[in-house]
C-alpha positions in Angstrom: 90.7 76.5 108.0 92.4 79.3 109.9 92.3 79.3 113.7 90.1 82.1 115.1 90.6 83.5 118.6 88.0 85.2 120.8 88.3 89.0 120.8 89.2 89.1 124.5 91.9 86.6 124.0 93.5 88.6 121.2 93.6 91.6 123.5 95.2 89.5 126.2 97.8 88.2 123.8 98.7 91.7 122.5 99.0 93.0 126.1 101.4 90.1 126.8 103.5 91.2 123.7 103.6 94.8 125.0 104.6 93.6 128.5 107.4 91.5 127.1 108.8 94.5 125.2 108.9 96.5 128.4 110.1 93.8 130.7 113.8 94.6 130.3 115.8 97.2 132.3 115.5 99.9 129.5 113.4 100.7 126.4 112.8 98.1 123.7 114.1 98.5 120.1 112.8 98.3 116.6 115.3 96.7 114.3 114.8 97.4 110.6 116.6 95.0 108.2 116.9 93.4 104.8 115.1 90.2 103.9 118.1 88.4 105.5 117.4 89.9 109.0 118.4 87.4 111.7 120.3 88.4 114.8 123.1 90.7 113.7 122.8 89.7 110.0 120.9 92.1 107.7 120.5 94.9 110.3 120.1 98.4 108.6 119.0 100.5 111.5 118.0 100.1 115.2 115.6 102.6 116.8 115.0 102.9 120.5 111.3 102.9 121.3 109.3 104.8 123.9 109.0 103.2 127.3 106.3 101.8 127.4 106.7 100.7 123.8 103.1 101.0 122.8 99.4 100.8 123.6 96.9 98.0 123.0 93.4 98.6 121.8 91.5 95.4 121.0 93.7 93.2 118.8 96.1 96.0 117.8 99.4 97.0 119.4 100.4 100.5 118.2 104.0 101.7 118.8 104.2 104.9 120.9 106.0 108.1 120.3 106.0 108.0 116.5 107.6 109.4 114.4 111.1 108.3 115.5 114.3 108.3 113.7 117.9 107.0 113.8 121.0 106.8 111.6 121.3 103.8 109.4 124.3 101.6 110.2 124.3 99.7 106.8 123.1 100.0 103.2 120.3 97.9 101.7 116.6 97.5 101.0 114.4 97.4 104.1 112.1 94.3 104.0 111.7 93.0 107.6 111.6 94.3 111.1 111.9 92.8 114.6 110.8 94.1 118.0 113.4 93.3 120.7 113.4 93.9 124.4 116.1 96.0 126.0 118.3 92.9 126.4 118.2 92.2 122.7 115.8 89.3 122.9 113.5 89.1 119.9 109.8 89.5 121.0 108.2 89.8 117.6 109.8 88.9 114.2 108.7 88.8 110.6 107.1 92.3 110.6 106.6 93.9 107.2 108.3 97.2 106.3 107.3 99.7 103.7 106.2 103.2 102.8 102.5 102.1 103.1 100.3 99.0 103.8 102.9 97.4 106.1 103.3 96.7 109.8 106.1 99.3 110.0 105.8 102.4 107.9 109.1 104.2 107.1 110.1 107.1 104.9 111.9 105.0 102.3 112.9 101.3 101.9 116.1 102.3 100.1 118.5 102.8 103.0 122.1 104.0 102.8 124.6 103.9 105.7 124.6 107.2 107.5 121.2 108.2 106.3 118.4 109.2 108.7 115.7 106.6 108.8 112.3 107.7 110.0 109.7 105.4 111.3 106.3 107.1 110.8 104.1 104.4 112.5 104.1 100.8 113.6 101.2 98.5 114.3 100.8 94.8 115.0 97.4 93.3 114.5 96.6 89.9 115.9 95.2 87.7 113.2 
């Protein structure tokens, strides 16, 4: 059976995630990568987020300032994303990426180096 958290605790936990993203000396980043995303491996694009990075309502953290875009640094199929603080420390990993029905919504999962990658929205929902 799955663990179930009280609604107030979910909100507290999501606020802690948002605070961790904003704890560094500059804005956090969203790293889009291939299925191999880990550290510097599999990185397709890095996008600087707003500061603060997002807002929390209930059990949902919504990234602020969307849409945002950046130039891809590599070629591949976007499959995973990570949220990192401004020092590069991973705060959230394993986010899904797609053109719909994903944590991070982008304009295309087929990414080529030098192409503009647009993030249309990003939400993390506490389970």
